[in-house]
N, C-alpha and C positions, 0 to 999 in steps of 0.2 A: 803542215797539217796533213798533207797526203800521207806522209810517213806514219803519223799517229793513227790515221784512219786505217791504214793497212795493218799496222800492229794490232789495233783493236779487233779488226776483222779476223786476223789469224788467231788471236787469243780466244775469241768467241767460238770460232770454228773448232778449235782444239777442245774446248770445254764441251761443246755439243757432241763431238765425236766420242769423247771419253765417256759421256753419259750413255751413249748407245752401246758401247762396249760393255759397260758395267751391267747392263740389263740383258745381255745375251745369255742363253743357257750355257754355252761353253765357258763363259767367264765365271758364271756362278758355280759351275761344277768343280773348278779348281784344276781340271786336267790340263787345260791349254791356256794357262794364264799368260797374258802379254807382259813380257819383261822389257823394260826400257832402261838401258844402262845410261847413267849420267854422262854427259859430255864434259869430261874433265878439262879439256882445253878451253871450252867456253866458260866454265866456272872459274878457271884460273885467270882468264882475260878479264872477267867481271871483277874479280878480286883486285887485280892490278889497277884497273881503272878506278875503283873505289879508293884504293890507297893513294893514287895520284891525285884524285879530287880532294882528298883530305889535306894534302900538303899545299895545295894551291890557294892563293889569296881569294877571298870572296868579295868581289867589288860591287855586287848588286845589293841594293837596299830596298827590300819589299815595303818598308814603312815610309820611304821618301815620297814627297809630293812632287811627282815628275813634272806636272804642269807648271808649278811655281819654279822648280829648278831650271827647266828649259827656258822659261821667260827671263830668268836672271842671266842665263848664259847668252841669250840673244843680246841683252843690253851690254854685257861685257864684250861680246864679239864685235859689236859696233865700235866700241872704244878702242879695242886692240887690233881691229882689222883682220880677224881670224874667222874661219868657218867653224862649224860645230859638227863634231863626229859623235853620233849616237850609236853605241853598240848595244843592240837590244838582245836580251837573253835572260839568263838567270844563273844563280849559283848551283842549280841542279844540273846544268849543261856542261859536260866536260870540255866540249869544243869552245864554249864561251870562255871558260876559265883558262884553257890553253892559249887562246888568242890574247887575252889580257896579259898573261904571264910572258908570252912571246914579245909583245910590244914593250912591256915594262923592263924586260931584261935584255933587250937588243938595243944597244946605244944608238945605232944608226936609225932605227925606227923611232925610238923615243925622241930623238932630236927633231925629226921631221914633224912628229905629232906636236911636240911642245912649241915649235916655231909657227905652225900653221893652224892648229885646231884647239878648241876647247873640247875636251873629251867627256862624254857622259855615258854611264851605264844605265840603260832603261830596263827596269825589272819587268820580267814576265814570269809569274809563278802563281800557284794556287792562292797564295796569300794576297797577291796584288797583280792583277792582269793588266792594269793600266789601259783598259779597253778604249777610253776616249782618246788617249794619246795615239794608240796604235791605229784607230780609225782615221785620225787626222792625217796619218801617213799611209793610208790605204792597206793597213794590216799586212805589212811585208813578211812578218814571221809566219803567217798562215800560208803564204805562197812559197817562201824559200826555206823555212825552218830557222833554226837558231845556231849561232848568232847571225844576225842580219844587221847591216850598217845603214844608217840613214844620215845623209850629209845635208846640213842646212848651211845656207850662206849667212853672212853676217847680219842679214835682216830677218833671219828665221825662216826663209823660204826653202822648201825642200828642193835640192838640185840633183840628188842621186840616191838610189837605193842599190846596195851591193850585197849580193848573196855571198856567203863565206866559202862554200864548197869549192869554188873556182880558185880560191887562195890556198887551199890545202895541198900538202905534200907529205905522203906517208901518214904518220900519226901526229903530224904537226902542220905548220904553215911554211910556205915558200917565202924566203926573204925577198927575192926579186919580185914576186907577184904582189906581196903586201906593200913593198916600197913603191912599186908602180901605181898601185891603187891609191896610196896616200898622196903621192905626188900629183896624180891626175886631178884630184879634187881639192887641192890647196887653193887658197884665195888668189895666188899669183898665176895659176895655170890657165 
């Protein structure tokens, strides 16, 4: 949320500043027009990110009834002796999609998850913010950004919240850090 606030502040400041420039006599005379060259590297990076996002699976369902889904997972977790891993985020979030893809396509991680957890993608988007669910878990996305992970024990009690940036490495995630995170909060740990 801090990141979003900062981005909003910078955007509003830019708009306010550009309005001041438009109204100055020098700007209106056309003699000293302010030219801003587009940042081609930034545009190219945004294009690559959009292309990557388009190729990745979209695991979040804005129409899901998260309350009902999580209650069903708690009942299943009790029977299977597993914890529940909630990955909160949305299909709009490249880091959320990258994490999902990383786990699903890394056999070592997928094995740990399948053995120890019931995995759920909790949607946060303009279509469905799941505010009551997030409040139940102290709004971790507001504090840490997305994705954020909420670990529940087999009784549905929250036992850990994990921010994702500490698991990152380059433009992806660290196998060792993610493996350690998953292992640390398994039911047998």
